[in-house]
N, C-alpha and C positions, 0 to 999 in steps of 0.2 A: 243879518246871520242867525246860523241855527246853533244854538250851542248842548250839548250834550255832557250834563256836569258833575263829573262823581257818582254817577249812576251803579247805580246795585238792587238786582231780582233776584228771583227765586221761584222756582217750581217745584213744591213738594219735597224742599229742604235741598237741589240741586239749586248750586250757581249758575247762574245762566249770564250774570254781568257781574263785576267788583270792581268798582272803582274807576269806571270807564268813563273816559271821560274826550272828549272831540269838539271840534269847532269848523262848520262846513261857509264857506263866504257865500254872502246873498248872490243868487244866478248860476252856482256850479251847478252842474251833473255828476253825482256822484254816487262810484257804481258800490253797492254794502256787500260785499263779499265774503265767504267762512260756509268751513263745513253743515253739511244735513244736519241739523241739529242746533247747530250752532247759537241761534239764538234771532235769527235774521229776523223775520216776518214779530219775535216778541218785538224787538227795538223798533220797528215800523210804528208798532200798534201803541207805544206808550208814549212815543214822536205826536201821534194822531189822537191822544188822548184818552184811546180803547183800556190802555193801561193805567194803572200809576205804581211807580217807582217803591222799591222798598227805600233805599235813598237816594239822594240826588235829585237833578230835576233839568227840564228839558228847558230850554229860554229859545227866544225868537220875538220877530220886527213884533211891536205892535201893530194889530187889526191885521197880520198875515192868513193869508184864510188856506186854512191845509186842504186835499184834494188828498183823496183814495179812491181805490174802486171800489163802489158797496160789494160786500157780501153779494145777496141777496141780487141774479141778477133781473131786470123790469119784465114782468110777465103777460101786461093788462090787453085793453080793448085799443088804449091807444096807437095813435101809428109811431116810428123809428124817429123820426126824425122828429116828434111832439115831446117824444119821452125826452130826446136830446135836448132842446130847445127848453125843457122843463126845471134839467138841472142848477139855468139862471133864476133863483130865486128872485132876484130885484127885479128881473125883466119880468118876468113871468108877474107879478106881483104891481108894478107903476104901468104896464098894458093893457090891464084889467082896470085898473085903475082910474085911467087915460077913457075909458069906455063911460064912464060914470060922473065923474068929475063936473063939474056947471063951474067952480069959479075959476074967471081966469087967470088970475094968479096962478092956483096951482097949475092949471092944465100947460103954462107957459113952466113951471118947474119943473113939472113931468118932462115934458118935452126937451127941455137942455138933459135931464138927469140922463136921456133917453138915449140920445145924441153922446151923451159925452161917455157913454157904455158902449157905444154901437149897436145898439140895437136893432137896428136896423139894416145892417149886417147881418146879423145874427144868421137867418138861415142858409145863406149862403156859407155862411164857415161850419155854422152845424154838416150841409153839405157835403161840404170838402172835407170834413174830416172823416165823416161819415165815407166819404167813397175813399178813400184810401184805407178804409179796415175793410174792403169790399163791400159796400153796400153799393149798388149802379139805382140811379134816381127812381127806375120802378118800386125795388125794394124796402127804397126809403119810405112808401106810400105805406107797408102793410101793418101790422096789425106786430105787436111786439111778444105776443100770445104764441104765435107762428110758430115763431124761431123755435131752434132747438137751444139747448141749454149753455153749451162754446157761442153759437152767435148772443146771446140774448148778453156775454158775457163782456162780448165787444161792444155791445150797442152798451154798456154799463161804462164799457174804458171810455166810450168816443163820448157820454156823457161828464165824465171827470175832463177830457179834453177840453174837449167846448168848455166849459166853467173859469179851467188857465187859471187860477188858483197859483199864490206865490209860491205857494210847498209843494211838490206833486210828489206822493209816496204811492210808487210803483211796487207791487210783487208779484216778481214771475210775470209780469205780461204778455212773450210772448208763445204760452204755457197754449193761450187758448186762440193762440193766432194760426194763419200756416206760413209758409216761406215769404209773400208777399204779401200779408199785414207785417210782417215784421221786418221788412223792409223799407216798407213805407216809413213806422213807427220811428225806426230807426232815424229816419232823414227828419222826421217832422221835430223830434225828440235835443234833436244838433239843434233845433233855429229858435227850441221852444226859450222864452221870455225870460225866466226866472225857477230858480234852486228846483232842481231835480234827486231825489234819492232811490232808485232801484235794487231791486233785488235779484239779480239774475246770472243765471246758469252761462249764458247763451255767452259766448267767447265773443264772437264777430257786434256784437253790441256794445258787446262790454270798451270794444274796440276802438267805437268806432262811434259812439253814442253819448263816452260820459269823455267829461276832462279830468276828474280824482277816482281813485279805489278809497273805500273806505274798508280796512278790513275785519273784522271779528274774531276773534282766535283765542283761546282759554279766556272766553271773560273781560278781555282787553279789544279796545278799539286802537288803529293805528289807520292814516290817514297818508295817501301817496298820490302824488300830481301824475296826471296823463292817463292811460287806459292800462287794461288787463296787462297785454304783454311787459309794458312799462312795467305796472307793480311784479311781477314777476321778477324780474331781472335786479330789481332793486330789494326784490322779498331775499334774494336767491345772497346777494351780497353781504348784507344784513346778517344771516343766518353764519354764513364765513365769516366775517368778523365775529361773530359772540363766540363761535365753536373757537376762534382763535387764542380770543381774551379768554373762554376759558380755561381752556389748554396751560394758555400761560400761569394764570392766578391758582389754577391745580396745585402744577408747581410749586408754586410758588407760598402756595401750605401745607405742601409737604418740607418743604424745604425748613421751613420755621416749626411744622409740628416734631421737624428731625426735632433740632437745635433744643426744643422743649423738653422734650423725649431724655436729652443727653446730660442738661445742666441743669435741670430743677435741681435735682436733690444733694445739687456743692452750692455752700455757703457761699462763695465766690461770684456766681454765676448764676443766682436766685432772680437779682433783681430782675436781670436783664433776660431770665427766662420769666419771673411774669409779666413784663413790657412784652416779650412776643406774644403772648399769651391773651392780653388785652388788642394786640394790632391782629392779634387770631378769631379774634369776637368782632372786632370792627367788620374786619372784610365780609362784604355783601358778597355772596355765591352768585355765580352770573347763571340763570337753568339751562341743562343742559335741554337738546333742543330733541321737541318728544318724534318718534317714527311717525309720521303721520302718510307714506302711501297710499295709494287706495291700492286693495286688490287688481289684481289684471285679469282680465276677459278672457278667456279659451274657447276659441271655436276649431272644430275639428274640422281638421278637411277631407272631403271623401274619398274613401278608400281606391276608388276606381275614375281616373277623372274619363269622361265623356267625348265624344268626338261632335266639333260643331256642325250644326249652329244644335241646343241643345232644344232648344222651343222657336217653332216657324209662325208667323201667322198670316192666313190669306184671307184679306175681307176677310175681319170676322168682326161681330159683333155684340155685341152683351148687357143683358141691362134684365131687369125684374117684371117683365113683361116683355112678351112676345108683340107684341103692336106698338110698342115704347120705350126702343133700346137705349141707353145711359154713350155708349161708346158707337160708333160701326165703324167700317173700311178700316178696321186695322191690319198695314201691311207690315208687319217689325219678325227680325230675327233678335231670340238671344244665346251670345255665342260663350261659351266653358270660362269665358276670362275677363267675362263684362263687368265695369262696374256702373250702373244706371240710376240715376237723379232723375226721382221726376219733380218737375214740377208746375205751376198751376193751382189756382188758388182752390176753397175749400168747396167740394160742393159740383166741383166735372165730370172727377172720376177717377181720381188717382188710387182712395181703396177700390173700387170695386174694378177697374185693373187688375189690383195687385189679388183679388181674390181670386179673379180669371188662372194668372198663372199660379196661384198654391191651388189651386184643382177644387176654391168652394165655390165654385159658381161653374156653369158650363157655359158655353157658347150659343147665341141664340142664333148664331149662322156663322156661313163660313168655317173654314180650316184651321184647327192648330192640330200641328206634328210634334211629334218628341212628348208633348208630358205628359204619356206613362211611362216613360223609362226613367223619366227625372224624378230624382227626390228631394223634395220640396223641405225646406224649412220655414217658417211662416209666425214674425211679431208681429203685433198690431195693439194699440196702447189699449183698447176697449174688451184685451185679453184678459191684463188686470183685474176687472170685477167678474171675471169669470174662474179665475182662482180658486178652489174651495177655501171657503173663509177654516174652519177644521182643521183644515191636514197645513204637516207642518211640509219643509222643503224635502225633507225624508222621507214622508209620507212619498211624495210624488215621484225619488226618485227612484224608492223601492218599486211601483208600481211601471218604472221603466227598467229596472234590471234588477226583474227578480227574482235569477238564479246566480248572483253578485255574491261577496261575501259583504259584510254589516262594513266594513271596512276599506272597500271599492268604491261602496257607494256616498261616502262619506269625502273618502279623495275625490270623488269625484265633484262632491259640492264645495270640497276645498279650492280649487280650480275658478269657483264663480266667486268665492271668498263668503263662502259660507264655517264658520267655527262651530263646533261641536250645540254651542249654546242658541247661537242662533238656526243651525238646520232641526233644530228640534223647537222652535218657536210658528206658532201658528201663524198661518200666513193672514190674521185676517186684525196681525202685531206688530205685521212686518212694514218699515217704511213703504213709501213708493219705491224710492230707488231700488230695496232690496226686493221688493215683487218684480222689479222690470230686469234686474238681475238670474231672477229665477225663471222666466218668462222668457227672459233669452236661451237662458243653459236648457229650456223645456225645448224650443225650437231647435236648436243647434245638435240636440241631441245624438240624431240620425248622421251625421257627417252630411250633411245632404250635397250637394251637387250646387243648386239654387239656393241664396238664403233671402227672402223680402223683410225688408223691416219699415215697419210705419210708425212711425216717431215715436223711435226705441229712446229719446233722451229727455223725456217731456220730465221726468223724473231723478236724471242722474245729474252732479255736480259738475265742477270744470274738470276736476282732474276724473272724473268716472267718464267724464264723456272723453276726454282724452286718452283714454286707455280703453276704449273704443275702438277709438282711430288707429292705436297699433294695433291693435287684436283684428279687425278686421283689411288692415295691411299685412299681414301674416294668413291668412284667409287664402284659400284658392281653389274656393269654389265662385260661382259669376254673385253680386249682390244686386238689388233693387232693393233701392233708400228713398223712402219717403220723409224729410225730415221738415222743419222748418229751422232748423241749424244751421247754419251759412259756410260758419267752418266747418264744419262732418261734411257736408257735402265737396266743399273745395278740398277735400284735405282726402275723401274718399272717390270721387266719383271721376270717368273720365270719358263717360257720357251720358249727354243732358236729355232726355224727355217730357218736351212737353203734351201736355190732356187741357186741352181746350176744344171749342167748336166743337165736342160730339165723336174727338177723334183722338189719338195720341200719335206726334210728329216727332221724327227728329228734329230739336232745334241746335242749328249752328250758330254759338255764340258760345263764351260762356259766362260764368256770372255777372261778372259785372256787366255784363254790355243786357244782360237778361234785366239789372237790379237798375239800369238805366234805360229801358225800355217800358220798365211796370210804371214807374216816376215820372214815366214823359207821360202816359194813361189814365193814370189816375190824379196827374196833374193840369191833365188836358181843360176837364172844365172852367177854370181860373185863370186861363190866359185869355189873351188879347186877340184880334185877326193879328192885330197887327206884328204878334209875334209869331203866324204864317210860316211865314220863310226861313227866320231863322232856327222853328222849330224842324221844318223840310228840311233842311242845313243838316240838322241834328241826327235828321231821322237816316239820312243819308250817309252820315260819319260814322255812325252806327251798325248802320248794314256790312261797310268798308271794313269796316272794323271784326264785325262776324267772320266776315269770308277771309281776312288773313287770320286771324285766329284757327279758323277751320283748315287752310293751306302750311297755317304749321305743322297743325297736331297731326294733318297727313302724314306730312314729313319726316318728324320723328316719327313716327307706328314704326317704318318699319326696323327703325334701330332699338325701339324698344323691345319688339319682336326677336333681335336677333339677341340681344342683352340676355331675358328670358330662356330662348333654345342655351345661352352655350354657359345659362346658370344650371340649368334643368341635365345638362352633358356633367357638370364636373358632380353633381346629386349623385348622377346614376354612376359613376366611374370609384366615385366617393365609399358606396354601397358596395361594390364588386369588392372594391381592397377591404371595405371592413369582414366582407364574406370569405376572402382569402385567409386575413388575420387568423378569423377564429379554429379558421382548417389548419390551420398554421402551428395553430398553438395547441393545436390536440398531440402531447408525446409521445401519445400509440401508433400516430398518424407513418411517422418516416421508420418504424418497425414493419407498422404493417405491412405499406406499399411506398417501398423508400421510393422509386421511382415516380409514383403519382404527388409526392412529397416536394421531388424534383421541380416537374412541372406546373405544380402550382405554386414555388418560390420563382419558377421564371417567366409568368402570368402575372404574378403581385409588381417583380419589377419592370412588366412592359405599361401593368397597367398606372406604379407610378411617375412615370415618362408620361404620359398620356394625360397624367391630372394635370401635372403641371403646364405641359401643350394649352389643355382647355382652362385651368386655373389665366391663362395668358391671355386668350380666348377674350372670358371674362373678362377682363379687365379693363378691355383694348374694350366689349360692347359697350361696358357702364362707362366709360371716359366717354365714349362717341355722344351717348345718347343721352350722360350728364349734361355734357359743351353744346350738343344742339338744345338737349332745353332750354339752359344761360342764355344761348345766344337768340331764340325764338324770344323770350321773356325781356331781353333786352332789345330787342325787338318792339316787343307788346309797348314798352315803357316808353320807346320812342315815339 
């Protein structure tokens, strides 16, 4: 069992932990959650022994190995799989000794120990882990130096997973994984045989891969059983009870104080008043709940909607060299209400496709229609590093709003959560989450018809990710989303496109079927031939599920369109009524043109009747759409 005992730690005088205590049972998978800056990474470093606490201690089982991803990713000449195998230093040492040992007894001991630690199966296990993280057989033989930084971090992650320590510490492991790698890691951690402590803002990972949540809040640790959704529900209930108790306690304190104030000067009541003073002093106040709501995101809607399709691609090819296209044969269309998620392993061309749509890259061949009339907002993670470190968010807004007043610029920044102090903070001193907010504000500033988000959540905590989900739900333009956050995709996207084999095609399935396909592919190398018939049956079943899912979406689509049309009619009539109300509110209208005032009043009455009818139609369409969705969900569950 891993015990955190009365832990206290300060950074530059600021308390990070104050008497933090928790116990993690052996074998539990625990998600460590808390706001950005709460100290989650610091806690992992203390558990790993990289930092020493000011007070308190960390205790664990004797001889328990602690594993965490190395901060410096491997980059030498050795192959990727050799680098992973080298993580098991005992195996490497024994194999080297076995080559030179001459004593028969020692040779026997070495081979017995190699057998005990599964040394001969290690290459297959290392290959399986690397395959799960996106390295095919050919890639595993390449030297580490040939990899980019993100892929090297995958090798470092593979090495610590291969080592299989008794206590595995992971700090935001999905930040350098694609969606496919994140799905595989989720499945791997669920069956991991030892204790795991993982810091993550990936809601889906925290719901599927962990058995408990450790919440770090205001220097204290609280242990909750279950996944993230269970934790949220339990925490809300706890807050409700605390607020109820605080209200009751405050009323009792007021009652006692009134008694003291009334009778402390009276000799006959002095003793009773004094006892009330002591009772009041002993009453421990219940802490008020701090308002920790996350600032919402604001995505301005396009000023004028364009007719569909926004863009149409016919046999388009794209790449960085005319003789070596990354993607070809693209025949796609993007409509004004599309919410598209791009699936596919990193390196397959998702970001290249995004650059084409954003106008950052010209097509090598084929026809791209509509691109010139569409205003595109583009958010990409690499742009975080391109923000001028010496400029402030206010400086960036000044460039976009040169004619506006200072108050208008600061108001615009305030809609993205930048207070006066943060608006005047240099970008170099902003957190990753704050930089992401600023970059999103800049990308969406001109109210684009199409918003492209390439990994927008890497530096956002769980609550900020949920705020982004709400903002995208309210945004009326089209969205193309690239993300390893499955919850974000499932909440925001209604179309899936897969980037694979040098092209982009629609995927006729949902995220569950995509996950099943992915795990089947990445686990295929470890299965035996005896499983062939069962695998084929599973693939056929998943194909049936995808076809059924596509049929359900096709059946629901007209109802969704009818609901959206009814909603727009309600908004249009409401706008007309508001215009007439402003006209009728002018007292001079009746003196100036009594007939016009009478006509406006009549029109207003007719519109009010039409509004009631439109609202009824909207409610009916909404109920039909929700009922169809519920039936489709029930059918899928069945």
